[in-house]
Every structure is written in C-alpha cells, then in structure tokens.
C-alpha positions in Angstrom: 12.9 -21.0 -16.4 11.7 -17.6 -18.1 13.2 -14.7 -16.5 10.9 -12.1 -14.9 10.4 -9.0 -17.0 11.7 -5.9 -15.4 8.2 -4.3 -15.1 7.1 -7.3 -13.1 9.8 -7.4 -10.7 8.7 -6.6 -7.0 10.3 -3.2 -6.8 8.7 -2.1 -10.2 5.2 -3.3 -9.2 5.7 -1.5 -5.9 6.8 1.7 -7.7 3.7 1.3 -10.0 1.4 0.9 -7.1 2.9 3.9 -5.3 3.0 6.2 -8.1 -0.8 5.3 -9.1 -1.8 6.1 -5.4 -0.1 9.4 -5.4 -1.6 10.3 -8.6 -5.1 9.2 -7.4 -4.7 11.1 -4.1 -3.5 14.2 -6.1 -6.5 13.9 -8.6 -9.0 13.6 -5.8 -7.5 16.5 -3.9 -6.6 14.3 -0.7 -3.6 15.8 1.1 -1.8 14.5 4.0 -2.4 16.0 7.2 0.8 18.0 8.3 0.4 17.0 11.9 -0.3 13.2 11.4 2.4 10.7 12.0 2.0 8.8 9.1 1.2 9.8 5.4 -1.8 8.3 3.6 0.5 6.4 1.2 1.9 4.5 4.1 -1.6 3.7 5.5 -2.6 2.6 2.0 0.5 0.3 1.6 0.1 -1.0 5.3 -3.5 -2.1 4.2 -2.0 -3.6 1.2 0.5 -5.5 3.4 -2.4 -6.8 5.4 -3.9 -8.6 2.4 -0.6 -9.6 0.9 0.5 -11.4 4.4 -2.8 -12.7 4.7 -3.7 -11.5 8.1 -7.0 -12.3 9.3 -7.8 -8.9 10.7 -6.1 -5.4 11.5 -5.7 -6.3 15.0 -3.5 -9.4 14.0 -1.7 -7.3 11.8 -1.1 -4.8 14.5 0.1 -7.3 17.1 2.5 -8.9 14.6 3.8 -5.2 14.0 4.4 -4.6 17.6 5.8 -8.1 18.7 7.7 -9.5 15.7 10.8 -7.9 14.1 10.1 -9.9 10.8 6.9 -7.9 10.4 8.6 -4.5 10.9 11.2 -5.5 8.8 9.0 -6.9 6.0 6.9 -3.7 6.0 10.0 -1.4 5.7 11.8 -3.7 3.2 9.2 -5.0 1.0 6.6 -2.2 1.0 9.0 0.8 1.7 6.6 2.1 4.6 8.7 4.8 6.5 6.3 4.7 9.4 4.1 1.7 10.3 0.7 2.8 11.6 -1.3 0.7 14.3 -4.7 -0.7 13.1 -6.6 2.2 14.4 -4.7 4.7 12.5 -4.9 2.7 9.3 -8.6 2.3 9.6 -9.2 5.9 10.5 -7.4 7.2 7.7 -8.4 4.7 4.9 -11.9 5.3 6.1 -11.6 8.9 4.8 -10.7 8.1 1.5 -13.6 7.5 -1.0 -13.9 4.1 -2.4 -14.0 5.3 -6.0 -10.2 6.1 -5.6 -9.6 2.3 -4.9 -11.5 1.5 -7.9 -9.3 3.8 -10.0 -6.3 2.4 -8.4 -7.2 -1.1 -9.5 -8.3 0.0 -13.1 -5.1 1.6 -13.4 -3.1 -1.4 -12.2 -5.2 -3.8 -14.7 -4.3 -1.3 -17.5 -0.6 -1.7 -16.8 -0.8 -5.2 -16.9 -2.7 -5.0 -20.2 0.0 -2.7 -21.7 2.9 -5.0 -20.5 0.9 -8.0 -22.1 0.9 -10.1 -19.1 
C-alpha cells in the first residue's frame, strides 16, 4: 500500500483549508465580530463538518453536537473548532459571507491539488 504524501494527511489538508479561509476572509475585508462567541473560521469549519459527517440538516448537526460526546470530540479534534456554534449561529454567520468567497476557496483548493499532482 502506498504511503500518504505529507501534503495529503488530514492535518495538512485541514491546515490548507484553514489558511485558505483566513486568506480569503482577509482579502474580502471580512472581520470577526469581537463580541461574537464564535469566529468566522469556526462557523465555516462547522459547516464543512456538516457535509463531512453527512448530516441531513443543520438541525440534526446541532442535535448531535448537543447530545453526543463523539460529535463534540470530533469537531474539536478533527476540525480544530474551538467553540461549536449552533445551527442558527452557523446560518446567521455564513449568510453574511458572500458566495464568491466560497468559490475562491474551492478554486484555491483545486489549485493546491493540481500543484501537488494528486
């Protein structure tokens, strides 16, 4: 079995995604609200977790987050989310971020794959 290249380990991919999010938010001039409980990055990463864990809705994600220790542990350990926002907080925060930012994130990630010759 082939060994995974260092750039494609979970931690390396997660760091690539987080740096891409930080750079895109900074380039778009989107800053965290200093009075908010959660950062924009935590909300975006929580949204990514919803898709990664294949939750059918934000509500089901929120129920798992509240009722199951495995969900909280996975969010903290796998996605390095400091504080886990609820479904309403995710929705409210992500709705304020322009869709073009997500397109740029995907393009940057695909470019990373091409450069690494995946």
